[in-house]
C-alpha positions in Angstrom: 27.7 -89.6 -41.8 28.8 -90.5 -38.2 31.4 -88.7 -36.1 34.0 -91.4 -36.8 34.1 -90.5 -40.5 34.5 -86.7 -39.9 38.1 -85.6 -39.1 38.9 -83.1 -36.3 41.6 -81.5 -38.4 42.3 -81.3 -42.1 45.0 -80.0 -44.4 44.3 -76.5 -45.5 44.5 -77.3 -49.2 42.1 -80.2 -48.8 39.6 -78.0 -46.8 39.7 -75.2 -49.4 39.0 -77.7 -52.2 36.3 -79.7 -50.3 34.5 -76.5 -49.3 34.5 -75.6 -53.1 36.5 -72.4 -52.9 38.7 -73.7 -55.7 38.0 -76.1 -58.6 40.9 -78.3 -57.9 43.1 -79.2 -55.0 46.1 -78.1 -57.1 44.6 -74.5 -57.3 44.1 -74.5 -53.5 47.8 -75.6 -53.1 48.9 -72.8 -55.4 47.1 -70.2 -53.4 48.7 -71.5 -50.2 52.2 -71.7 -51.8 51.8 -68.1 -52.9 51.3 -67.1 -49.2 47.7 -65.9 -49.8 46.0 -67.7 -46.9 46.2 -66.6 -43.3 45.0 -68.3 -40.1 45.7 -67.6 -36.4 47.8 -64.6 -37.4 50.2 -66.4 -39.8 50.5 -67.4 -43.4 49.6 -71.1 -44.0 51.5 -73.6 -46.1 49.7 -76.3 -48.1 50.7 -78.9 -45.5 49.3 -77.0 -42.5 46.3 -78.3 -40.8 43.2 -76.3 -39.9 40.5 -77.1 -37.3 36.9 -76.3 -36.5 36.6 -72.7 -35.3 39.6 -71.4 -37.3 39.1 -68.3 -39.3 40.8 -68.2 -42.7 41.4 -65.1 -44.7 42.4 -65.5 -48.3 42.0 -64.2 -51.8 39.7 -65.9 -54.3 40.1 -64.3 -57.6 39.7 -60.6 -57.0 37.8 -61.0 -53.7 39.1 -61.1 -50.1 37.3 -63.9 -48.2 37.1 -64.3 -44.5 35.4 -67.5 -43.3 35.1 -69.5 -40.1 35.4 -73.3 -40.4 32.3 -74.9 -39.1 33.2 -78.5 -39.8 34.7 -81.0 -42.2 33.6 -83.6 -44.7 35.4 -86.8 -45.6 35.0 -86.1 -49.4 33.9 -83.3 -51.7 30.2 -83.0 -52.3 28.0 -80.5 -54.2 27.9 -76.8 -53.6 25.4 -76.9 -50.8 27.5 -79.5 -48.9 30.6 -77.3 -49.4 28.8 -74.1 -48.1 27.7 -76.0 -44.9 31.3 -76.3 -43.9 32.0 -72.6 -43.3 30.4 -69.3 -42.4 31.2 -66.2 -44.4 32.4 -63.5 -42.0 33.3 -60.8 -44.5 33.4 -60.6 -48.3 34.7 -57.6 -50.1 35.8 -56.8 -53.7 
């Protein structure tokens, strides 16, 4: 994949889905609509964009997740591809 195919910013719901935090984009949108995703000190909406270096804090099931965005992919891949897009900073039950 060359740099022209990799976006600099991405909608938060799309990133959460491509990085495989949620099984569907609709689930990612629901979490955002419920106000359960924070970035840069504010609650994100499903249409908000995120960029490389942003730190997202959100709930995934009964877990609190804090991840740093390392990059983006133009489409959803397997679990290994999804995990390469972020770095876990903190995970607690």
